[in-house]
C-alpha positions as CSV (number, residue, x, y, z in Angstrom):
1,X,0.0,0.0,0.0
2,X,1.4,3.4,-1.1
3,X,1.2,6.1,1.5
4,X,1.7,9.9,0.8
5,X,2.5,12.8,3.1
6,X,2.7,16.5,2.3
7,X,5.3,18.8,4.0
8,X,4.7,22.3,2.7
9,X,5.5,22.2,-1.0
10,X,7.1,18.7,-0.7
11,X,5.3,15.4,-1.2
12,X,6.7,12.1,0.0
13,X,5.3,8.7,-1.3
14,X,6.1,5.3,0.1
15,X,6.7,2.5,-2.4
16,X,6.8,-0.9,-0.6
17,X,9.1,-3.8,-1.6
18,X,8.5,-6.2,1.3
19,X,6.5,-6.3,4.5
20,X,7.0,-8.9,7.2
21,X,6.5,-9.8,10.9
22,X,9.3,-11.5,12.8
23,X,10.8,-12.1,16.2
24,X,12.3,-8.9,17.5
25,X,15.5,-10.6,18.6
26,X,16.5,-10.7,14.9
27,X,17.4,-7.1,15.4
28,X,17.7,-6.5,19.2
29,X,18.8,-9.0,21.9
30,X,16.3,-7.3,24.4
31,X,13.3,-7.5,22.1
32,X,11.7,-10.7,23.4
33,X,8.0,-11.3,22.8
34,X,7.4,-10.4,26.4
35,X,9.3,-7.1,26.1
36,X,7.5,-6.2,22.9
37,X,4.1,-6.9,24.4
38,X,4.9,-4.8,27.4
39,X,5.1,-1.7,25.1
40,X,1.3,-1.5,24.7
41,X,1.2,1.3,22.2
42,X,3.1,-0.7,19.6
43,X,-0.2,-2.6,18.8
44,X,-1.8,-2.8,16.4
45,X,0.4,-1.0,13.9
46,X,3.9,-2.0,14.9
47,X,3.6,-5.3,16.7
48,X,1.6,-8.5,16.6
49,X,-0.4,-9.7,19.6
50,X,2.2,-12.5,20.1
51,X,5.1,-10.1,20.4
52,X,6.5,-10.3,16.9
53,X,7.5,-6.9,15.4
54,X,6.0,-5.6,12.1
55,X,8.6,-4.2,9.6
56,X,8.6,-2.8,6.1
57,X,11.2,-2.4,3.5
58,X,10.3,0.5,1.2
59,X,11.6,3.4,-0.8
60,X,10.5,6.9,-0.3
61,X,10.0,9.2,-3.3
62,X,10.4,12.9,-2.4
63,X,9.0,15.4,-4.8
64,X,10.1,19.0,-4.4
65,X,9.4,22.0,-6.8
66,X,12.8,21.2,-8.5
67,X,13.7,17.6,-7.8
68,X,12.3,14.1,-7.8
69,X,14.4,12.1,-5.2
70,X,14.4,8.4,-4.3
71,X,15.6,7.8,-0.7
72,X,17.0,4.3,-0.3
73,X,16.4,1.6,-2.9
74,X,15.5,-1.6,-0.9
75,X,16.9,-5.1,-1.7
76,X,16.4,-5.5,-5.5
77,X,15.6,-8.4,-7.8
78,X,17.9,-11.2,-9.0
79,X,20.6,-10.6,-6.3
80,X,22.3,-13.4,-4.4
81,X,22.1,-12.7,-0.7
82,X,22.9,-14.4,2.6
83,X,19.4,-14.0,3.9
84,X,17.4,-16.7,2.0
85,X,14.2,-14.7,1.9
86,X,16.1,-11.8,0.3
87,X,18.1,-13.8,-2.2
88,X,17.2,-13.7,-5.9
89,X,14.0,-11.9,-5.2
90,X,11.3,-11.3,-7.8
91,X,9.0,-8.4,-6.9
92,X,7.0,-5.9,-8.8
93,X,8.7,-3.0,-7.1
94,X,9.7,-1.1,-10.3
95,X,6.3,-1.7,-11.8
96,X,4.6,-0.4,-8.6
97,X,6.9,2.7,-8.6
98,X,6.0,3.4,-12.3
99,X,2.3,2.8,-11.6
100,X,2.5,5.4,-8.8
101,X,3.7,7.9,-11.4
102,X,7.5,7.6,-10.9
103,X,9.2,6.0,-13.9
104,X,12.9,5.2,-13.3
105,X,13.8,7.7,-16.0
106,X,12.0,10.5,-14.2
107,X,14.2,10.3,-11.1
108,X,16.7,13.2,-10.6
109,X,18.4,12.0,-7.5
110,X,19.0,8.7,-5.7
111,X,20.0,9.2,-2.1
112,X,21.3,6.3,0.0
113,X,21.3,6.9,3.8
114,X,23.9,4.2,4.0
115,X,25.2,1.2,2.0
116,X,23.6,-1.8,3.7
117,X,21.9,-4.5,1.6
118,X,18.4,-3.3,2.0
119,X,19.1,0.3,1.1
120,X,21.0,0.0,-2.2
121,X,19.5,-3.0,-4.1
122,X,17.5,-1.2,-6.7
123,X,20.4,1.1,-7.5
124,X,21.0,-1.4,-10.3
125,X,19.0,-4.0,-12.2
126,X,20.1,-7.0,-14.2
127,X,20.0,-6.5,-18.0
128,X,21.5,-9.2,-20.3
129,X,23.6,-10.6,-17.5
130,X,25.1,-7.2,-16.4
131,X,24.2,-4.8,-13.6
132,X,23.2,-1.5,-14.9
133,X,21.9,1.7,-13.2
134,X,18.1,1.5,-12.6
135,X,17.7,5.3,-12.6
136,X,19.8,6.3,-15.7
137,X,19.1,10.1,-15.4
138,X,19.8,10.4,-11.7
139,X,22.7,11.5,-9.6
140,X,23.4,8.9,-6.9
141,X,24.4,10.8,-3.7
142,X,26.5,8.6,-1.4
143,X,28.3,9.6,1.8
144,X,32.0,10.0,1.1
145,X,33.2,8.2,4.2
146,X,30.5,5.5,3.8
147,X,31.5,4.8,0.2
148,X,35.2,4.7,1.1
149,X,34.6,2.3,4.0
150,X,32.7,-0.2,2.0
151,X,34.9,0.2,-1.1
152,X,38.0,-0.7,1.1
153,X,36.4,-4.1,1.8
154,X,35.2,-4.7,-1.8
155,X,37.7,-7.4,-2.7
156,X,37.5,-9.5,0.4
157,X,34.9,-11.9,-0.9
158,X,32.5,-11.3,2.0
159,X,28.8,-10.6,1.6
160,X,29.3,-6.9,1.8
161,X,31.8,-7.1,-1.0
162,X,29.1,-8.7,-3.2
163,X,26.6,-6.0,-2.3
164,X,29.1,-3.3,-3.2
165,X,30.0,-5.1,-6.5
166,X,26.4,-5.5,-7.8
167,X,24.7,-2.4,-6.3
168,X,27.3,0.4,-5.9
169,X,30.2,-0.2,-8.2
170,X,28.1,-0.2,-11.4
171,X,26.7,3.3,-10.7
172,X,30.2,4.5,-9.9
173,X,31.5,3.0,-13.1
174,X,28.7,4.7,-15.0
175,X,29.8,8.1,-13.7
176,X,26.5,8.7,-11.8
177,X,27.9,8.9,-8.2
178,X,28.4,12.1,-6.3
179,X,30.2,11.7,-3.0
180,X,28.8,14.1,-0.4
181,X,29.3,15.2,3.2
182,X,26.9,14.1,5.9
183,X,25.3,17.6,6.0
184,X,24.9,18.0,2.3
185,X,22.1,20.3,1.0
186,X,20.4,18.4,-1.8
187,X,18.0,21.2,-2.8
188,X,16.4,24.1,-1.0
189,X,13.9,21.8,0.8
190,X,16.0,18.7,1.4
191,X,19.2,18.2,3.3
192,X,21.2,15.4,4.8
193,X,21.3,15.1,8.6
194,X,24.2,13.3,10.3
195,X,22.9,10.4,12.4
196,X,26.0,8.2,13.0
197,X,26.3,4.9,14.7
198,X,24.4,2.4,12.6
199,X,27.2,2.7,10.0
200,X,30.3,4.8,9.9
201,X,28.7,7.7,8.0
202,X,25.0,7.1,8.3
203,X,22.6,10.0,7.5
204,X,19.0,10.8,7.7
205,X,17.1,13.1,5.3
206,X,15.6,16.3,6.6
207,X,12.8,18.1,4.8
208,X,11.8,21.7,5.4
209,X,9.1,23.6,3.5
210,X,6.8,26.5,4.4
211,X,7.5,26.1,8.1
212,X,6.9,22.4,8.2
213,X,9.6,19.8,9.1
214,X,9.9,16.1,8.5
215,X,12.7,13.6,8.6
216,X,13.2,10.2,6.9
217,X,15.1,8.2,9.4
218,X,17.2,5.7,7.6
219,X,18.4,3.1,10.1
220,X,19.4,5.2,13.1
221,X,16.0,3.7,14.4
222,X,14.8,0.5,12.9
223,X,11.5,0.1,14.9
224,X,9.4,2.3,17.1
225,X,10.2,0.0,20.1
226,X,13.5,1.8,20.2
227,X,11.7,5.0,21.2
228,X,10.6,3.3,24.4
229,X,14.1,1.8,24.9
230,X,16.7,4.1,23.3
231,X,19.5,1.8,24.4
232,X,18.2,-1.1,22.3
233,X,20.9,-1.2,19.6
234,X,20.6,-3.3,16.5
235,X,22.9,-6.3,15.9
236,X,23.8,-4.5,12.7
237,X,25.0,-1.2,14.3
238,X,28.6,-0.3,13.6
239,X,28.9,1.5,17.0
240,X,26.1,0.6,19.4
241,X,27.0,3.2,21.9
242,X,27.0,6.0,19.3
243,X,23.7,4.8,17.8
244,X,22.0,5.0,21.2
245,X,23.3,8.5,21.7
246,X,22.1,9.5,18.3
247,X,18.6,8.2,19.1
248,X,18.4,10.1,22.4
249,X,19.5,13.3,20.7
250,X,17.2,12.9,17.7
251,X,14.1,11.9,19.7
252,X,14.6,14.8,22.1
253,X,14.7,17.2,19.2
254,X,11.6,15.5,17.5
255,X,9.6,15.7,20.7
256,X,10.4,19.3,21.2
257,X,9.9,20.4,17.5
258,X,7.0,18.0,16.6
259,X,8.8,16.9,13.5
260,X,7.0,14.5,11.3
261,X,9.1,11.3,11.5
262,X,8.9,8.9,8.5
263,X,10.4,5.6,9.4
264,X,12.4,3.8,6.8
265,X,11.4,0.4,8.2
266,X,8.2,1.4,10.0
267,X,5.1,-0.6,9.1
268,X,2.0,1.4,8.0
269,X,1.1,4.0,8.9
270,X,4.9,4.6,8.9
271,X,4.9,8.3,9.8
272,X,4.0,10.1,13.0
273,X,5.2,12.2,15.9
274,X,7.6,11.4,18.8
275,X,6.3,12.4,22.3
276,X,8.0,12.1,25.7
277,X,6.7,9.1,27.7
278,X,8.2,8.8,31.2
279,X,11.9,8.0,30.8
280,X,11.5,7.2,27.1
281,X,9.4,8.2,24.2
282,X,6.4,6.8,22.2
283,X,5.3,7.1,18.6
284,X,1.9,8.7,17.8
285,X,1.1,7.6,14.3
């Protein structure tokens, strides 16, 4: 299900690749079914009655007066991956994006919050046995330190090397990549926001228009349960202590400013406001 939000003159549309429910311990050691059920406001949108967490993998298309931007490009089709359910996927993601009015050729900017497997997949597609850029007219904005970190491990034969090889290197070779700082201004309404910890140069995407503010999280927060427990760090975080500090800082700002928070992996309704709740926070969708 596509969802759309308006922030001043900017429109953001969610294009879903995959939705799922799973045990929270896949992401966080502390996220037992009992612990998830104890956060009563997670139901019905973000948790199942049995304590499994609801998640979504989706791209977000940001339309400004001057740019059409795709934030994070999911897992992709035809790609061998270590997670069986994500390996050699065959989805209608591109068809769904086109049906929503966003043909690949119409995209001006592709923006990756970081270079993990589920954020770069549709950077490329398989054509006649070769990986080619999916969005041929776009500039691909990648964090400079992020790019260099993963590039350094490209030849080690590990899973991350495969991801870089099929989803990042081809757009670099095509001359479409622009390496940017973590506070880069994309256009008047859209900027990068440094949110380190999940990866070495992780960013979120800030949107400001006509006095309205929103943010696309990326993975500094994977699930709303981390608002109740800001110390719950993902198994996949590069620096767990730093990621926790980032969450505290960002949630504090969001609660004060009433920023619209659009979660990169939040199940529908995906967007809402962060409010203070005792020693932690909760999400009002």
